[in-house]
C-alpha positions in Angstrom: -18.4 22.0 -29.6 -21.6 20.2 -29.6 -23.2 18.3 -26.5 -22.2 14.6 -28.0 -18.5 15.3 -28.2 -18.4 17.1 -24.0 -20.1 13.7 -23.0 -17.8 11.6 -25.2 -14.6 13.7 -23.9 -15.8 13.5 -20.5 -15.7 9.8 -20.7 -12.4 9.4 -22.3 -11.1 11.9 -19.2 -13.0 10.1 -16.5 -11.4 6.8 -17.9 -7.9 7.7 -17.7 -8.3 9.8 -14.6 -10.7 7.7 -12.2 -8.4 4.6 -12.4 -7.4 4.3 -8.7 -8.5 0.7 -7.7 -6.6 -2.7 -8.4 -8.4 -6.0 -9.9 -6.4 -9.1 -9.8 -6.5 -13.4 -9.5 -3.9 -14.9 -8.0 -2.9 -17.7 -7.0 -2.2 -19.5 -3.2 -0.5 -22.7 -2.7 -2.0 -24.2 0.7 0.4 -23.3 3.5 1.4 -20.4 2.0 0.6 -16.4 2.8 0.2 -13.6 -0.2 0.2 -10.2 1.0 -1.5 -7.3 -1.4 -0.7 -3.4 0.1 -2.2 -0.3 -1.5 -1.3 2.9 -0.2 -4.2 5.1 1.2 -4.2 8.4 2.0 -6.5 10.0 5.3 -10.0 9.9 5.0 -9.9 8.4 1.7 -13.1 5.4 1.0 -11.8 2.1 -0.1 -13.5 -1.2 -0.6 -12.4 -4.4 -1.7 -13.9 -7.7 -2.6 -12.9 -11.3 -2.9 -14.2 -15.0 -3.6 -12.3 -18.4 -4.7 -12.8 -19.4 -8.3 -14.4 -22.9 -8.3 -12.7 -24.7 -11.5 -15.2 -27.7 -11.0 -18.4 -25.5 -11.9 -21.6 -27.3 -10.4 -19.8 -28.9 -7.4 -19.3 -26.8 -4.2 -15.6 -26.6 -3.3 -13.6 -29.2 -0.8 -14.3 -28.2 2.7 -10.4 -27.0 3.3 -10.4 -24.7 0.4 -10.7 -21.8 2.3 -8.6 -18.8 2.9 -7.9 -16.3 6.4 -7.9 -12.7 5.5 -6.9 -10.0 7.1 -6.6 -6.0 6.0 -4.5 -3.5 8.0 -3.4 -0.5 8.8 -0.3 0.9 8.4 0.1 1.2 12.5 -1.1 -2.8 12.1 -4.9 -2.0 13.1 -7.4 -4.8 11.9 -10.0 -2.8 9.3 -11.3 -6.4 8.5 -11.0 -10.4 8.8 -12.5 -13.5 7.7 -11.5 -17.0 8.7 -12.2 -20.2 6.4 -13.9 -18.3 4.5 -14.5 -18.8 0.4 -15.6 -14.6 -0.3 -16.1 -11.8 1.3 -15.8 -7.8 1.2 -14.8 -4.7 2.9 -15.4 -1.3 3.2 -13.7 1.5 5.6 -12.9 5.0 5.7 -8.8 5.3 6.1 -8.4 6.9 9.6 -4.5 7.2 8.4 -2.3 7.6 5.8 0.2 4.6 4.3 0.5 0.8 2.6 -2.5 -0.7 4.0 -1.9 -4.7 3.4 -4.7 -7.5 2.5 -2.7 -10.4 3.4 -4.7 -14.5 2.5 -3.6 -17.2 4.3 -4.6 -20.4 2.7 -5.0 -23.5 5.0 -2.1 -26.4 5.1 -3.2 -29.6 3.6 -1.2 -33.1 4.1 -2.6 -33.3 0.6 -1.1 -29.7 -1.4 -3.6 -27.8 -3.2 -3.6 -24.4 -5.1 -6.6 -21.7 -4.6 -7.2 -19.1 -7.2 -8.6 -16.0 -5.8 -10.3 -12.9 -7.6 -9.5 -9.6 -5.7 -10.6 -6.1 -6.4 -9.5 -3.2 -4.4 -10.7 0.4 -5.3 -10.1 3.5 -3.5 -11.0 7.2 -3.5 -13.3 8.3 -6.9 -13.3 4.6 -7.7 -15.0 3.2 -4.5 -18.0 5.4 -5.2 -21.3 3.4 -6.4 -22.5 5.7 -8.9 -25.5 4.2 -9.7 -26.8 4.9 -6.0 -26.0 8.9 -6.7 -27.8 9.3 -9.6 -30.8 7.1 -8.4 -30.6 9.0 -5.7 -30.3 12.7 -7.4 -32.6 12.0 -10.6 -29.5 13.3 -12.3 -28.9 13.1 -16.0 -25.8 11.2 -17.9 -24.0 14.5 -18.3 -24.2 15.9 -15.0 -23.1 12.8 -13.6 -20.3 12.3 -15.6 -19.9 16.3 -14.2 -19.6 15.1 -11.2 -17.4 11.9 -11.6 -15.0 14.2 -13.8 -15.2 17.0 -10.8 -14.8 14.6 -7.5 -12.3 12.8 -9.8 -9.7 16.0 -10.0 -10.6 17.1 -6.6 -8.8 13.3 -5.5 -5.9 14.1 -7.9 -5.5 17.6 -6.3 -5.5 16.0 -3.1 -3.6 13.1 -4.0 -0.9 15.6 -4.9 -1.0 17.6 -1.6 -0.6 13.8 -0.1 2.5 13.2 -2.4 4.2 16.9 -1.5 3.8 16.0 1.7 5.4 12.5 1.3 8.3 14.1 -0.6 8.7 16.6 2.6 8.6 13.2 5.0 11.0 11.4 3.0 13.6 15.1 2.7 13.4 15.4 6.3 14.3 12.3 6.9 17.6 12.2 4.8 18.3 15.8 6.0 18.4 13.9 10.0 20.2 10.8 8.2 22.9 12.8 6.8 22.9 14.8 10.0 23.5 11.7 12.4 26.1 10.5 9.3 28.3 13.5 9.8 28.2 12.9 13.4 29.3 9.4 13.7 31.9 10.4 11.1 33.3 12.8 13.2 33.3 10.8 16.0 34.7 8.2 14.2 37.7 10.3 12.9 38.3 11.4 17.2 38.0 7.5 17.8 40.4 6.8 14.7 43.1 9.4 15.8 42.7 8.9 19.2 44.1 5.2 18.6 46.7 5.9 16.1 48.3 8.4 18.7 47.7 5.5 21.5 49.8 3.7 19.3 52.6 6.0 18.8 52.9 6.9 22.5 53.0 3.0 22.7 55.6 2.6 20.4 57.9 5.3 21.8 57.6 3.8 25.3 58.4 0.8 24.1 61.4 2.1 22.5 62.3 3.9 25.5 62.3 1.3 27.7 64.7 -1.0 25.0 66.7 2.4 25.1 66.4 2.4 21.0 65.6 6.0 21.4 
């Protein structure tokens, strides 16, 4: 296989495997909140950037067209915050695994308005700045793409172990739930039998008092 074909195949594989981020554009009404979640594994690098879209180019956005942004971990730890801003970015290495949330609040105003926000969030391999790596190491295109491919495969390998751990946690939770349900069902049966026995004793006592038995 020629070198050009190898490079093309590497580009295709990297393109298919390195999609580990999300880029979107959404609308946010004044006085409302929108949260976006991303499942990030422990020690994974993540970067994000956001900006308000100005529908009237050449004119500044109104003063009240601002958002408050907060990025939090699964346990509520704040990794980024911005108050009344038009744009911003964040970058951090996850200290815990789970769903990280980026929440956007639009200022409330008597004159209702709608903001359009561009938001890009990348994690893992997609969060690396390959242009800096290439410049720093002075590597050629082939070596750079092979490095991307290696890091992508390594990321997928780690992701598989992470998913396996999550699956084991879910199975453990299911087993605990089933065990608790079995105990609850057993005690419910005892209560039902006890109530039925008490009702029979009460009826028997009632009929004996009335001399019907």
